[in-house]
C-alpha positions as CSV (number, residue, x, y, z in Angstrom):
1,M,68.2,130.2,41.9
2,P,70.6,129.4,44.8
3,Q,73.7,131.5,45.1
4,T,77.1,130.0,44.8
5,P,79.2,131.0,47.8
6,S,82.2,133.2,47.0
7,S,85.7,131.8,47.4
8,P,88.0,133.2,50.0
9,F,90.7,133.3,47.4
10,I,88.8,135.5,45.0
11,D,87.8,139.1,45.8
12,S,84.0,138.8,45.9
13,D,83.6,142.5,45.2
14,R,85.0,142.0,41.7
15,P,82.9,140.6,38.9
16,T,83.4,137.0,38.0
17,G,82.3,137.3,34.4
18,P,84.2,137.8,31.2
19,D,86.1,140.8,32.6
20,V,88.1,138.5,35.0
21,S,91.3,137.3,33.6
22,R,91.9,133.6,32.9
23,R,95.1,133.8,35.1
24,E,93.1,135.0,38.2
25,L,90.6,132.2,37.8
26,L,93.3,129.6,37.5
27,L,95.1,130.9,40.6
28,G,91.8,130.9,42.5
29,A,91.1,127.3,41.5
30,A,94.6,126.2,42.4
31,A,94.4,127.8,45.8
32,L,91.1,126.0,46.5
33,G,92.6,122.7,45.5
34,I,95.5,123.1,47.8
35,A,93.3,124.1,50.7
36,A,91.1,121.0,50.2
37,A,94.1,118.8,50.0
38,V,95.6,120.1,53.3
39,A,92.2,119.8,55.0
40,S,92.0,116.1,53.9
41,L,95.4,115.2,55.4
42,P,94.9,112.7,58.3
43,L,96.0,113.9,61.8
44,P,97.9,111.6,64.0
45,A,95.5,109.1,65.5
46,F,96.4,110.0,69.1
47,A,96.0,113.7,68.4
48,A,92.5,113.1,67.3
49,T,91.1,111.0,70.1
50,G,93.7,110.4,72.8
51,L,93.5,107.5,75.2
52,R,91.4,107.0,78.3
53,V,93.7,105.6,81.0
54,G,92.8,103.9,84.3
55,Y,95.2,103.3,87.1
56,I,95.5,102.4,90.8
57,P,97.4,105.0,92.8
58,I,100.3,102.8,93.9
59,I,104.0,102.8,93.2
60,P,104.0,100.0,90.6
61,M,102.3,102.5,88.2
62,T,105.3,104.9,88.5
63,Q,105.9,104.9,84.7
64,L,102.6,106.6,84.2
65,Y,103.4,109.3,86.8
66,V,106.7,109.9,85.2
67,L,105.6,110.2,81.6
68,T,102.7,112.5,82.5
69,G,104.5,114.5,85.2
70,E,107.5,115.2,83.1
71,G,105.3,116.3,80.2
72,W,106.5,113.7,77.8
73,A,103.0,112.6,76.8
74,A,102.0,116.2,75.9
75,D,105.3,116.8,74.1
76,A,104.6,113.8,71.9
77,G,101.1,115.0,71.1
78,L,99.6,112.2,73.1
79,T,96.4,113.1,75.1
80,L,95.8,111.0,78.1
81,Q,92.6,111.2,80.1
82,T,93.5,109.5,83.4
83,T,91.1,108.1,86.0
84,S,92.1,106.7,89.4
85,F,90.6,103.5,90.7
86,Q,90.8,101.8,94.1
87,S,91.1,98.3,92.9
88,G,91.9,96.2,89.8
89,P,88.5,94.5,89.5
90,A,86.8,97.9,89.4
91,M,89.1,99.0,86.6
92,I,88.5,95.8,84.7
93,Q,84.7,96.6,84.8
94,A,85.4,99.9,83.2
95,L,87.5,98.2,80.5
96,A,84.7,95.8,79.9
97,S,82.1,98.5,79.6
98,G,84.2,100.4,77.0
99,T,84.8,103.5,79.2
100,L,88.6,102.9,79.3
101,D,91.1,102.2,76.5
102,V,94.2,101.6,78.7
103,A,94.8,100.3,82.2
104,Y,97.8,100.2,84.5
105,V,96.6,97.2,86.5
106,G,97.8,93.9,88.1
107,I,98.4,90.9,85.9
108,G,95.9,88.9,88.0
109,P,92.9,91.1,87.2
110,A,94.0,91.3,83.6
111,M,93.9,87.5,83.2
112,I,90.5,87.3,84.9
113,A,89.2,90.0,82.6
114,R,90.5,88.1,79.6
115,S,88.9,84.9,80.9
116,K,85.6,86.6,81.0
117,G,85.7,87.8,77.5
118,V,87.2,91.3,77.8
119,K,89.4,91.7,74.8
120,L,92.7,93.2,76.0
121,K,96.4,92.8,75.5
122,V,99.4,93.2,77.8
123,V,101.8,95.5,75.9
124,A,104.4,96.2,78.6
125,A,105.3,95.2,82.2
126,N,105.8,97.6,85.1
127,V,107.5,95.7,88.0
128,I,108.3,92.2,89.3
129,D,108.4,90.9,92.9
130,Q,106.3,93.8,94.2
131,V,104.4,92.1,97.1
132,A,105.7,91.5,100.6
133,L,103.9,90.4,103.8
134,I,104.1,93.0,106.6
135,G,102.9,92.5,110.1
136,R,102.6,94.5,113.3
137,G,102.7,93.9,117.0
138,P,101.5,90.5,118.1
139,L,101.9,88.9,114.7
140,V,105.5,90.0,114.3
141,K,106.3,88.7,117.7
142,A,104.7,85.4,117.1
143,M,106.4,84.9,113.7
144,A,109.8,86.0,115.1
145,G,109.8,83.4,117.8
146,A,108.6,80.5,115.6
147,A,110.5,77.9,113.7
148,S,108.3,78.4,110.6
149,P,105.5,80.7,109.4
150,A,103.0,77.9,110.1
151,E,104.2,77.6,113.6
152,G,104.1,81.4,114.0
153,V,100.4,81.4,113.1
154,K,99.7,78.7,115.6
155,A,101.5,80.7,118.3
156,F,99.5,83.8,117.4
157,R,96.2,81.9,117.7
158,A,97.3,80.4,121.0
159,A,98.3,83.8,122.4
160,N,95.3,85.8,121.1
161,G,92.5,83.4,120.9
162,R,91.7,84.1,117.3
163,R,93.1,83.8,113.8
164,P,95.4,86.5,112.5
165,K,93.6,89.0,110.2
166,I,95.6,89.7,107.1
167,G,94.5,92.4,104.7
168,S,95.1,92.5,101.0
169,L,93.6,94.0,97.8
170,P,90.4,92.2,96.6
171,A,90.3,88.6,95.5
172,G,91.9,88.1,92.1
173,S,94.4,90.9,92.6
174,V,98.1,90.2,92.5
175,P,98.7,90.8,96.3
176,D,95.7,88.5,97.2
177,T,96.9,85.8,94.8
178,V,100.5,86.1,96.1
179,L,99.4,85.8,99.7
180,R,97.3,82.7,99.0
181,Y,100.2,81.2,96.9
182,W,102.6,81.8,99.8
183,M,100.2,80.2,102.3
184,A,99.6,77.1,100.1
185,E,102.9,76.5,98.4
186,I,105.6,78.1,100.5
187,A,104.6,78.4,104.1
188,R,102.1,75.5,104.1
189,I,99.6,77.4,106.2
190,P,96.0,76.0,105.9
191,S,93.6,78.5,104.5
192,E,91.3,78.3,107.5
193,D,94.2,79.4,109.8
194,I,94.2,83.0,108.5
195,E,91.4,85.4,107.9
196,I,92.0,87.3,104.7
197,V,90.3,90.6,104.3
198,G,90.1,92.2,100.9
199,M,89.8,96.0,100.6
200,G,91.1,99.0,98.6
201,E,94.6,100.4,99.0
202,Q,93.8,103.4,101.2
203,P,91.4,101.6,103.6
204,L,94.1,98.8,103.9
205,Q,96.8,101.3,104.9
206,Q,94.5,102.9,107.5
207,A,93.5,99.4,108.9
208,L,97.2,98.6,109.3
209,L,98.0,101.9,111.1
210,T,95.0,101.6,113.4
211,G,95.5,97.9,114.3
212,A,92.2,96.8,112.7
213,I,94.3,94.1,110.9
214,D,97.4,92.2,112.1
215,G,99.2,92.3,108.8
216,A,98.9,92.8,105.0
217,S,100.1,91.3,101.8
218,I,100.7,94.5,100.0
219,L,103.2,96.6,98.0
220,E,104.9,100.0,98.2
221,P,104.5,102.7,99.4
222,I,102.4,101.1,102.2
223,L,105.3,98.7,103.3
224,T,107.7,101.6,103.9
225,L,105.2,104.0,105.2
226,V,103.8,101.7,107.9
227,Q,107.3,100.8,109.1
228,S,108.2,104.5,109.3
229,R,105.2,105.1,111.6
230,L,104.9,102.0,113.6
231,Q,107.9,100.8,115.7
232,D,106.3,97.3,116.0
233,A,105.8,96.8,112.2
234,A,108.1,94.6,110.3
235,I,108.4,92.5,107.1
236,I,107.4,88.9,107.7
237,A,108.0,87.6,104.2
238,K,110.1,89.6,101.7
239,A,109.1,90.5,98.2
240,G,110.0,87.8,95.8
241,S,110.0,85.1,98.5
242,M,106.2,84.8,98.5
243,F,106.0,84.0,94.8
244,P,109.4,83.9,93.2
245,K,109.6,86.2,90.1
246,Q,106.0,87.1,90.7
247,P,104.5,89.2,87.8
248,G,103.1,92.5,89.0
249,A,101.5,95.5,87.5
250,V,101.3,95.7,83.7
251,L,100.2,98.1,80.9
252,V,97.1,96.7,79.2
253,V,95.2,98.1,76.2
254,T,91.9,97.0,74.7
255,E,92.0,95.4,71.3
256,D,89.5,98.0,70.2
257,A,91.9,100.8,71.1
258,I,94.7,99.0,69.3
259,A,92.6,98.7,66.2
260,K,91.4,102.3,66.2
261,N,94.5,104.1,67.6
262,R,97.5,102.0,67.1
263,D,99.9,104.9,66.7
264,A,98.8,106.3,70.1
265,V,99.4,102.9,71.8
266,A,102.8,102.7,70.2
267,E,103.7,106.1,71.5
268,L,102.6,105.2,75.0
269,V,104.7,102.1,75.1
270,K,107.7,104.1,73.9
271,L,107.2,106.6,76.7
272,H,106.6,103.8,79.2
273,I,110.1,102.3,78.4
274,R,111.7,105.7,78.7
275,A,110.0,106.2,82.0
276,T,111.2,102.9,83.3
277,A,114.8,103.9,82.7
278,F,114.2,107.3,84.2
279,A,112.7,105.8,87.4
280,K,115.8,103.6,87.9
281,S,118.3,106.4,87.4
282,N,116.5,109.4,88.9
283,P,115.1,108.3,92.3
284,D,114.9,111.8,93.7
285,R,113.0,113.3,90.8
286,T,110.8,110.2,90.5
287,A,110.0,110.5,94.2
288,E,108.8,114.1,93.6
289,L,106.6,113.1,90.8
290,V,105.1,110.0,92.6
291,T,104.5,112.0,95.8
292,D,102.7,114.8,93.8
293,I,100.4,112.3,92.2
294,I,99.7,109.6,94.8
295,G,101.2,110.8,98.1
296,K,100.7,114.5,98.4
297,G,99.8,115.3,102.0
298,L,99.8,111.6,102.9
299,V,103.4,110.3,102.3
300,E,106.6,112.3,103.0
301,R,108.9,112.5,100.1
302,D,111.8,110.8,101.8
303,V,109.5,107.9,102.7
304,M,108.4,107.7,99.0
305,R,112.0,107.7,97.9
306,A,112.8,104.9,100.3
307,A,109.8,103.0,98.9
308,L,110.9,103.5,95.3
309,T,114.3,102.0,96.1
310,S,113.2,99.1,98.3
311,D,113.3,95.4,97.6
312,A,109.7,95.5,96.7
313,T,110.2,97.9,93.8
314,T,111.9,96.4,90.8
315,F,111.0,98.3,87.6
316,I,110.9,96.5,84.3
317,D,109.2,97.2,80.9
318,D,109.7,94.0,78.8
319,P,106.6,91.9,79.0
320,R,108.5,88.8,78.1
321,V,110.1,88.8,81.5
322,I,106.8,87.9,83.2
323,L,105.4,85.5,80.6
324,D,106.4,82.2,82.3
325,S,105.5,83.5,85.8
326,T,102.2,84.7,84.5
327,K,101.4,81.2,83.3
328,Q,102.3,79.9,86.7
329,M,100.1,82.4,88.4
330,Q,97.1,81.5,86.2
331,A,97.6,77.8,87.0
332,F,97.4,78.7,90.7
333,Q,94.4,81.0,90.3
334,Q,92.6,78.1,88.6
335,T,93.0,76.1,91.8
336,L,91.2,79.0,93.6
337,A,88.4,79.0,91.0
338,Q,89.2,82.6,90.2
339,I,89.7,81.7,86.6
340,T,87.1,79.2,85.5
341,E,88.1,79.4,81.8
342,P,91.8,79.1,81.2
343,V,93.3,82.0,79.3
344,D,95.8,81.5,76.4
345,V,98.5,83.6,78.1
346,D,100.6,83.7,74.9
347,A,97.6,85.3,73.2
348,L,97.1,87.8,76.1
349,F,100.5,89.3,75.5
350,D,101.4,91.5,72.5
351,F,105.1,92.0,72.2
352,T,105.1,93.9,68.9
353,F,104.8,97.4,70.5
354,H,107.7,96.8,72.9
355,D,109.8,95.2,70.2
356,A,109.3,98.1,67.8
357,A,110.0,100.7,70.5
358,K,113.3,99.0,71.4
359,R,114.4,98.9,67.8
360,Q,114.1,102.7,67.5
């Protein structure tokens, strides 16, 4: 006959027959009941599973660096498993495959992902007007002496016998889309007059510094770093002028993660809002945190601080700020055939987390 395991609340060396008092048995049963009840209490969702977070190591993801670097996530009981990616499209593939729950990514790749069936939501914004056009050497000279950007490109081609080579992040990214929008809608430069080269953020920085490309449609800290190292580098088109009120990086979460771990997502958005305020009011400490995570050994802290306070770094957190400009960006991406199936932008955004956090 199988033995009944003894209770940790009853001395197993004592008999459990008639000699045991009724009071002892009742106390033992009560203790077991309390233990079972405590064991059955649910843990906070984010303490149980945490969130797998992807990000591109650039300044527009500063809120993530602040909330992890200052230890806020850990203090809140939120476990974040972070993975760095070199481009938005690569991160979107990870979201689609189910290996990420959260992404700090550009709004462009987020829309493309949604158009291809990846179920995700924008729950917070990071920055606006983050992309500027920087040039070096011959391109800066040609643009400076021309009546318009289009005339500057013509002057460059005449002087150098080739099209200017402009680097950006891969097609579909925000910097790439902003460059193409500027060429088509602002500067009126025919697409065949410029060679656009898509690459990752680090290769692009190196290509600029070595002269492998003539300019780049890119964001901080590359804009400030290149100007600090090259005397002939300069901004050709300022952030905000290429695509007015351009939407930039955002915080997106898969619908599956929201369904399974809503409390964790809510906590992350709360910390994201706190980090936005911190980055605006504490540039010195923020520069330390950002340098430690994305610039250690590569970018001097004073350069990082300058990048964090430049015209190309405007931190926000309210996703409503970029709703209309996101619709405008999608309309343009459709003309590029980057989005073949229009996305319901209103359905892409989920304001409930931001709204709830602001009420607290």
